[in-house]
N, C-alpha and C positions, 0 to 999 in steps of 0.2 A: 495252623502252621503251614498252610499251602504256599506261603511266600518264602519258605525256606527251601533252598535247593536241596535235592536229596543227598548229593555229595557233601554239601555244606553241613547238613544235619549229621551225617556220619562223621564228618571232620570234627564237629563240636563234641559228639559223643567220644570220638577217639582222643581228642585233646583232653577232655575231662578225665578219661580213663588214665591217660598218661600222667596227668597232674595228681590224680588220686593215687596212682602208683608211686609217684614221688612223695606224696604225703605219708605213705606207708613206709617206703624204703629210705627216704632222705634222712630222717632222724637216726636210723640205724647206721647208715653209711657214714654220716657226719660224725656221730659219736665213735664209730669204729675207727675213723681216721684220727680223731682226737687221741684215743688211747694208743693207737699204733705210733703216733707222733711222740707220745710220752714213753713208750716202751722201746722204740727203735731209735737209732741215731740217724742224723742227716746223711751219713755215708751209706747206710743201708738203702735209703730211698733213692740216692743217686745211682748206686750200682744197679738197682732194679730198673730204674728209668732207662739206663743205657742198654741193659739186656732186653727190655721191652721194646726199645726202638729197633734193634737189629733182628728181632724175631717176631714177636706178636704183631706189632704195628706195621712194620715194613712188609711182612708176608701177607697178613690178613687184608691189607689195603688193596691187594690185587683182586679181591673178589668184588670190591665196591663198584668198579666200572661196569662190569657185565650185569651185576644185579640192578644198578640204577638204570641201565639201558633197557633191561627187560621190564622194569616198572613203568618207565616213561612212555614206551611205545603204545600206540592205541590198541593194537590187536594182541590177544593173549598168546603166550608162548605155547608151542606144542611139546609133546613128550620128547620128540627127537631133539628139539632145541634145548630143552632142559638138560638132556644127557650130553649133548655136544658142548654146551657151555660149562657144564660141570667138569667134563673131561679136560677142556682147555684150562680151566681154573686150577684143577688138580695138577696138571703138568707144570704150569708156570710156578705154582707155589712149591712143588717138589724140587724143581731145579734151583729156585732161590734159597730154600731152606738148606739143601745140601751144600750149596755154594757158601752160605753164611757159616756153616759149621767148619768147612775146610779153611775158611779165611779167619777163623777165630784166633789163631796165634798172632796174626797181624793186628787184629782188633785189640788184643791185649796190650800190645806195645803202644798203639796209637792212643788208647784211652787210659794208659798208665794203670792197668789193673793186674791183679795176680792171677795165677792159673785157675783158681776156684771159679772165676767168671765163666770159663768154658763149660763147667758142669751146670751152671745156672742156665747158660745158653742151651745146652742139650736138653735140660728139663722143660724148657719153654717151647722147644721145636714142635712138639705135637699139636700145639694150639691152633696153628693155621689149618692143618688138615681137619681137625675136629670142627672148627668154625665153618669150613667149606661144606661139610655135610649138611649143615643147617641153612646155608645161604639160599639154596633153591627153594626151600620151604618158606623162607622169609619173602621171596619174590611173590609166591602165591598169597601169602598173608597180606602183603602190602597192596597188591593189585585189588584185593577184595576189601581193603580198608578194615581189616580185622585187628583193630588196635588193642582190644581186650587181651588178645593172646600176647602181644608185645608187653603189655603191662605185667602180665603173669610171668613172662620170661625174665623181665628185669627185676621183679621183686625176688624171685627165687635165686637169681644170680647174686643179688646183693646179700641175701641171707646166707648163701653158701660161702661167699667171699669173706664176710665178716665172721661167720661162725667158725671158719677154719683159721683165718689169719690171726685173730686175737688170741686164742688159746696157744697157738704155736709161738707167737711173739712173747707171750707171758712166760712160756717154758724155755725161752732163750734161743729160739731157732733163727733169730735175726732175719736176714733178707730171704731166707728160705720159707719163712712164714708167708711172705707175699707171693713167692713163686708157686708154692703148692696151692694156695687159695685161688690164684688166677687160673691155673690149669683146671681145677675142680669146677669153678664157676663157668668156664667155657664149655665143659662137658654138659653141665646142667642146661645152659641156654640153648645149645644145639639140640639136645634131646627133646626139650619142650617144643621147639619150633617144628621138628620133624614129626612129633606125635600129633601136633595140631594140623599140620598140612603135609602129609606124606606124599612122596613122589617116587616113581619107579627108578631107583638108582641104577645107573648103567654107564658103561664107557662106550662112546660113539663118536665117530669123526665124520661130520657132514657139513661141509662149508656152504653148500648150496642153500640159498634163501636166508643166510645169516649175515650177509655182507653188511647190510645197513645197520643191523643191531651191533655188529662188531665195531663198525666205525663210530657209532654213538658211544659204545663201551670204551673205546680208546680215548675219546674226548673226556668222558667222565673220569677215566683212570688218570689222565693227565692232570685234571683238576684236583683229584685227590692227592696225587703225588706232590703237587705244588704246596698243598696245605700241609702235607706231612713234613716236608723239608722246611717249612716255615714254622710249624708248631714245635719242631724238635731242634731249634737253634740252641737251647740250653744244653742238649746232649752233644750236638755236633760242634759247637763253638766253645761253650763254657766248660764242657767236660775236659777236652784236651788242654785248655789254657789254665783252668783254675781247679780242676780235680772233681772227684765224685761228690765231695761235700758241697761244693757250690751248686752242682746240679741238684742235689737234695734240697737246698734252700729254695732254688727257683721252682722246683717241682712242687714243693709244699705251698709256696705262694700262689702258684697257678691253681693247684687243687682247691685251696680254700676259697679263692674267688670264683672258681668254676662251680662249686657247690652252692654258692649264694646267687648264681645267675645263669650261667651257660648250661648247667644241667637241665634247667627248665626250658631254656631257649632251644637247645638241641632236641629235646624231647618233642617240642611243638613243631619244630622244623621237620622232624621225622614224620609227622603227620601231614605237614603242609605240602611237601614235595609230591607224594602220590596223589593227594587230593587235587592239587592244581593240575597235575597231569591228566586227571579225569575230566576236568572242566575247562581245559585250555581253549576250547572253541567258544566259550561264553565270557567275553571280556568283563561284563558287569559282575558276573558271579566271582570272577577272579579278583576284581577290585574290592568287592565287599569282604571276601575271605582274607585277602592280604591286609587290608586296613584293620579289620577286627582283630586278626591274629597279632599284628604288630602292636596295636594299642594295648591289648591285655597282657601280652608278654612283658611289655615295659612297665605296666602298672604293677605287675607281680614281682618283677625282678629288681627294678631300680631301687626301691627302699632297702632291700636286702643288701645290695652292693654298697650303698652309701652309708647305711647305719653300721654295717660291719666294719667298714673302713674307719669310721669315727671312733670305733672301740677297739681296733686291733691291738694297740699297745697293751691295753688291759686284758684282752683275751690271751695274748702271749704270756703275760705275767701270771695269770691265774690258771688258765686252761692248758696251754701247750708247754709251759715251762720256758725259762729264759734261754735255753739252747737254740731256740728259733728266732731270737731277737734280731740277728743279722739279716733275716729275710723280710723284716717289716718294710723297708723302703721298696723292695721288689713287689710286695703286696699292694702298695698304693698304686704303682704303675700298672700292675695287672688289673686292678679295679677299673682304671680308665680304659684299658683294653676291652674289658667285658662290656662296658657301656656301649662302645662302638661295635662290638661283636654282635649285639642284638640286631643291629642293622645288617651286618654282613652275613650272619648265619641265615636269617630269615629271607633276605633278599636273594641270596644265591639259590636257596631252595625254590623260590618263586620263579626266578629266571630259568633254572633247570627244568622245572615243571612245565614251563611254557615252551620248552625246546630250544631256548637261547643258550645252548651249551658253549658255543664258541665265544659268545660275549662274556659269560662268567669265567671261562678259562683265561681269556685275555686279562681280565681284571685280577684274577688270582695269581697269574704269572708275575704281573707287575707288583703285586702286593708282596710276593715272596722276595723279589729283587730288592724292594724298598726296605723290608724288614732286615734282610741280611746286610745291606749297605749301612743302615743305621746301627745295627748291632756291632759290626766290625769297627765302626768309628767310635761308638760310645764305650765299648768294653775297654779300649785302650786307656780311657780316662777314668771310668767309674767302676772298673772291675766287673764282676758277674752281674751286678745290678744294672749295668748298661744294656743287658739283654732285655730286661723288663722295661727299661726306658724306651728302647727301640720299639717294643710292642705297643706301648702307649702312644707314641708319636705316629707310628706307621698306620694305625687303624683310622686316624682322622681323615686324611685325604681319600683313602679307599672307601670309607663310609659315604663321603660326599659324592664320589664317583658313582657308587651304586645307587644312591638316591636319584641322581640325574639320569642314570641309565633306565631305571625302572619307571621314572616319571614319564618317559616316552611311551610306555606301555600301559601303566596303571597309575592313576592320579590318586594320591593319598593325602589326607588331611594331617600334616605333620605337627600342627599346633596342638591338636588334641591327642595325637597318638604318640608323640615323642617329647615335645617341649613341656607339656603339662605334667606327665609323670616325672620327668627329670626335675622340674622346679619344685613340685610338692615333696618329692623324696629328698631333694637337697635341703629344703626348709626343715624337715623332720630330723635329718642327720645333723644339721647345724645346731639345732636345739639340743640334741644329745651331746654333741661335742662341747657345747658351752656349759652344760650343767653337770657333766660327769665328774667334775672335780669336787663336788660337794660331799662325796663319801669315798672311802677307801675301796679299791678294787677287791671284789670277792665274787664267789659264785652267785650269791644273792643279789648283789648290786648290779652285776652284769645282766642278770635276768630282768631286773627292774628297768634298766636303761633300754634294753632291747624291746621289752613290752611297751614301755612308755613311748619310745620312738615310733614303733609301729602303730600304736593307738593314736598318736598325734597325726601320723600320715593318713590314717583312715578318716579321721575327723575333718582334716583339711580337704581331702578328696571328696567327701560327701558334701561339704559346704559348697564346693565349686561345681561338681559334676553329679550331684545326687540323683536328679531325675533321670538323666541319661543312663547312669549306672544301674539304677533299679529296673529300668525298662529292659536293658540288655540282660540283666540277671534273670528276669522273668522268662524271656525268650530262651535263654540258656537252660534254665531248669525244666521248662516244658519240653524242650528237645531232648534233654538228658533223660527225662522220665519215660520217653518212648522206648520200646523194646528195640534193641540193636537190629537194624535191618538185615535183610538177607544179602548174601554175597551178590555182587554184580555178575551178570552172565559172563562166564569164561569157558574156554575150551578146557575140558578135563585133562589134566596133565597125564593121566594114565590112559587116555584114549589112544 
C-alpha cells in the first residue's frame, strides 16, 4: 500500500467509518421519520422547521466559519487561539440568541403563529450554547482526521433523537416531541466530542496573531450564511405566504430526498474538506481523492434517489399515509436538486480545502440569488411547490459552473464518475417504474421493487465496470483493514 497517500488512507478509513455509521443509524433515522410522519401532522413539522431556523440553525451557523478556518489553516491552533475563538463565538451567539427571543413577538405576526411558538423558541435557545462547547473539540478531531469519533457522535445523536421523539409523539406531545429530542441529541453530541478531544475551556480576548484566521473565518461564515438563506426559502418565503402546513410539506419532501442521497454526500464531504486541506500542496493527490470520492458517492446515492422517486406515490400510499400526497410533486423536484447537489456539496468542499474560499463564496452568493429569484417567480403560479421547482432548476447552472471552476484546478473523468452512475441508476429506476403496476402496493411489494431495482443496478454496474470496481474494492478493503493511524503532529491545545 505504499502508493496510497497517508492522508488518502485516513480519508478512506474515515469515509468508510462514516458510511458504516450511516449503515447503522440510517435505518433507525429513516424509520423514525416514517413513524413521526404517521404520528404528527404536517403543521407540527412546519412549526418546528420555523423555530429551528430562527434558533438552532441561525445561531449554530455562527460557529461554522471559525471552525472551518481553524481546520483549513496549515498550522495547528494554540490554546490561546482556541480560547479566543471560543469567547468570540460565545459572545456572538449570545447576542443573537437574546435578540431572537426579544424579537419573538414580531416573528409570531410575520409567520402567522400563535403564542405557543415563543415557548418552543425558548426551549430551543440553549442548543447553540451547548453546540458551541463541542465546536473546539471538533476542530481538534477534524485536524487529526479522527473520523471514528464523528461516527460515534452521530450514531449516539440519532439514537437519542429517535429514542425520545417517537415515544413522546406516540403519547401525543406533538411538536414538543421534536423540540425535546433535538435538545437532548445536541447535548449528547457535544459531550461525546469534548470527551474525545478535551481542551482547556476559558474566556480570553487576544486579537494578535488571529487576524488571518478571522478573515478566513468571515469568508467561511459568509458562505455558510448564503447556504442558510438558500436552504430555508421554504420557511422564509413559503411560511408567510402559504402557512406552516406548506412548510411541513416542503420539509418532508426535502428530508425524504436528503436521507436517500445528501445524508451520504454531506458525510463524505465532511471527510473531504479536512483531508484536502492537509494535502492541498500535492495536486495529484488532490485529483485522485476528488475523483474517487465523487465517483463512489454517485455510485452509492444515485440509485437511491431515482428508485425512490420511481416509487414515491406507492410509498406515500402505504408507508406515510395519504396526508402527505400534496408533497409528492415537491419530492420529484427535490430529487433533481439532490442529483445536482452531489456536485455542489463535494466540489465546494474541495475548493474550500484548497483555500479557494473567495471562489466558492462568489458561486454560493449567485446561487442564493438565483434560487430566490426563481422561487419568487414560480410560487406566484405554482404555490408552495414553486419553491421545490426553483431548487431543481437553480442547481443545474450552478453545478455546471462548479465543474468548470474545479476543472481549472483538478481534472476529473466525468464520464465514469457522473454519467455512468446516472445512466445505470436511471435504467434501474425506469425498469422499476415500468413494472410496478403488476401488483398492488403493499409493504411486501415495495420491498420487492426496491430490492429488485437495486439488484438490477448492481448487475448492470458489474457488467460495465466489473474489473475496475473489484480492483478499487480490494484497495479499499486493504486500507480499511489497517489500524487507524496515529494523529498528525499538532501542537497540544493544552500547552
